[in-house]
N, C-alpha and C positions, 0 to 999 in steps of 0.2 A: 860445609866443607867441600872443597873441590879437589883438584889433583894434589894440592898441598893440604896436609892435615892441620887443622887448627887444634893444637894440643891443649890449650887452655880451655877451649870449648868442650873438648872430649873428656878431660879429667875433672872439670869443675862445674859442669852444667848437666842436669839430668833431663833436659827437654830436647825434643827432636829425635831424629833417627840416626843410627850409626851403622856403617857398613862392616862387613866381615873382617877385612884385613886390618883396618885401624883398631878394631876390637881385639884381634889377636895380638897385635903389636903392643897395645896398651896393657893387656893382661900379662904378657911376658914382662913388660917393664915393671908392673906392680909386684909380680912374684919375685923378680930379681931384687927389687928394692926391699921387700920384706925379708927375703933370705939373707941379703947382705946386712941389713940392720940387726937381725937376730944372731948372725955369726960374729959380727964385729963388736957390738955393744953388749956388755955383760954387767952383772952385779947391780950395785946401787945406781949406776948411771942409767941402766935400763929402766929401773923403777922411776927415775925422774923424767927421762925423755920419752918413755913409753906412753905417758899421758898425752903427748902431742903427736908422736909418730903414728901410733895405731889408729887414732880417730881420723887422721888425715888420709892414711892408706885406705881405711874403711870407707870414708866418704868418696874418695876418688874411685874406688872399686864399685860403689853403688851407682855413681854417675855413669861410668863406662858400661856397666851391666844394663842400666836403665835404657840407655840409648840403643843398645843392641836388641833388648827385649821389645822396645818400641818398633824397631825395624821388622821384627818378627810378628808384630800385631798384638803383643801382650803388654800388660800393665808393668810399669817399672817397679811396682811393689814386689814383684816376684824376685827382685834382686835381694830382698831381705832374706828370703828362704835360701837362696844360693849362698849368700854370705854367712848365714848361720851354719849351713852345712859345711862350708869351708872352715869355719872356726872350730867346728866339732872334730874334724879330721886332721887339722894342721898340728904338727908337722907329719904325723902319721896316725892312722886309726888305731885306737887301743882298746876301747870298750866294745861290748857286744852290740850295742845299738848304733855304733858308728857306721854300720853297713847302710843305714838309712841315709846318712850324710854322703857316703860314697855313691849311693844310687842317685841322689839328687845331683851330685857333681857330674856323674856320667851323663845323665839326662841333659844337664846344662851344656856340657861340652858338645854333645852331638847336636843339640838344637841350635846353639848359638854360634858354633864355629863351622859346622858342616852344612847346615841348611841355609838356603838363600833367604833374603828378606822378602817381604811382600812386594809385589809389583804394584805400581801405581800408588795413589794416595790412600792412606789409611787414617785413622782418627788421630794419629800423631804427626801427620804432615806428609809432604811429598818425599819420595825417596831421594837420597843423596846421589847426584849425578857427578861423574868424574868428567871434567873437561880439561883438555890439554891445550886449548886455544888461549892465546893471550887476550885480555880484555881490550876492546877498542877504546882509544882515548881521543 
């Protein structure tokens, strides 16, 4: 990804590294899509379409999280822990043990949105550089 974000790469591929700002934008897009779907679709239609919509949102979330985790030098498999915590507390924490999910989400928020990615190459590749120059043809 350069100055222009490759959205299909961001949402549908878990390989490589992802920068902070595209991660935040993608997270907001996924949360808005989830909230919109749950507020608009109800009843039997939700039972039918939920079998498609929820797995797609879950997969896209796993890809976006994996890229950002790779940028921080962590395995993309940590996205499973974050997504399970999210499912535990969505739309609001109710049970006694939901504080574990909230703690995981607070850690993920601080680590993935506020902390910079690793400098230089790590085991997931080179960092994404933003270039504003036009390619020479």
